[in-house]
N, C-alpha and C positions, 0 to 999 in steps of 0.2 A: 613777685610784685612787679607789675608793669610800670615803667616810668613814662613821663611826658615825652621824653626823647624818643623812646621806642614807638610811641603812638604817632608822633609827628613824622618820624621817618617812613611810616607806612602811608601817610596821607599825601595828597597832591600838594605841590609847592605853592599853590595860589593863596595869596592873602588879599582879601578884598578890603580896600580902604578908601577913605575920602579925607579931604582937609576940613578943618573946622569952619572954614569960610565958604565951603561948598553948600549948595542948596539941598534940602531934604529930598527934593525930586531925584537928585543924583543917587542918593542912598537907596531910594525905592527902586530905581531902575537896576542898580547893582543886585539888589535882593531878588528882583524878578528874573533878571537875566541869568543869574548864577545859582538860583534856588538856595540862597542862604538866608538866615533869619537875624543875623547881626553883622554889622560892618564896623571895622576899626576906624578910628579917627587918628590919623598920623600927620603931624605937622613938623616939617623940617627933620624928618627921620625919627622923631620921638613920638611915643604913644601919648596922645592927648585925651583920648576917650573912646567910648564905644556907643553905638546906636543900635537898638533892637527894633524889630517890627512893632513891638508894643509901644516903644517910645514914639515911633512915627504915628501910630494909630491914635494913641491917647493924647499926645501933646500937639499934634498937627491936624490930623484928619477929623477927629471927633469935634474939636472946636471950630471946624470948617475953615482953618487957615489954608493958605495956598502953599503947597510944598515947594513951588518955584521961588517963593519969596522968603521962606523961613531958612535961616542959616543953621547948619548942623550944630554949631556951638550953642544954640538956644535950647536944644533938646537932648544933647548927648550926656552920658554919664561921664563926667570928667575924672581923670586919674583913676581908672578902673583897677580893681584887684587884678593881679597877674600872677603867673607861675613861671617856673624855670624848668629846663630840661630835667633837673634832678628830682623834681617833685614826683611823687607816686600818683597813680590815678585814684587811689583811695583818698589821698589828701585833696585832690581836685574835687572829688565827689563830696567830701565833707564840706569844703568851702562852698560849693554850689548849693548844697542842701541848707546850710546854716545861713547863707546870705540871700537865698531865693533868687539865684541867677542861673543862666543856662549856658553862658559862654565865658571862657577865661583866656585872655591873650597870653601868649607865651613869649617871654622876653629873656634874652641872653645878652649880658653886657650892654644894656640899653637899646639893643636892636630887637625889633619885633620879628619873631621867626615863625609864628603860627598862631592858631586859635584851637582850643580844645572845647568841644561842645558836650553837653550832657548825652547827646546821641552817640558821639564817639566813645564815650565811656561805657554806655549800655551795650553798644556793638562789641566792644572788647570783652565785656563780662560774658556775653552770649558765646563768643568764640572760645573763651577759656572753658566755659562749661561744656561746650561741644567736645573739646579736646579731652576733658576729664571723663566724659561719658564714653568716648571711644576707648580710652585707656581701660576703664572699668569693664566694658564689654569684652575687650581682648583678654583681660585678666580672667574674667568669669569663664569665657569660652575655652581658654587655654588651660584652665585649672578646674574644670567642671568634673562631675562624677564620671 
């Protein structure tokens, strides 16, 4: 069973974040420049929220609001669900499926240490399946008729 810590250790250290007082334009630029679909909202070192592409599209762009004038605090999901290093990826997947979310901040002792996405989990599952297939092929070839 893979843990959040094992996955975070394999990922780049970058955490993309804004302050709740920043404009939505800043969020959109971070998403574009770093090809991410969610940005954490961190105020004074504490996780305050999360903003997704959907939040930006539905709450700002669709109503034709100006992203330069809308504060992140107006559209973010405040106090988002989070996980710790000790959570398993299976637990993360269950949370994401039941809550219909695609990103989970990872927090250790009140410090944000990363983000787990549904894509990260799927990639891990595919890698594990690849390893299992290689093992079975080796077993079959080594123990064939």
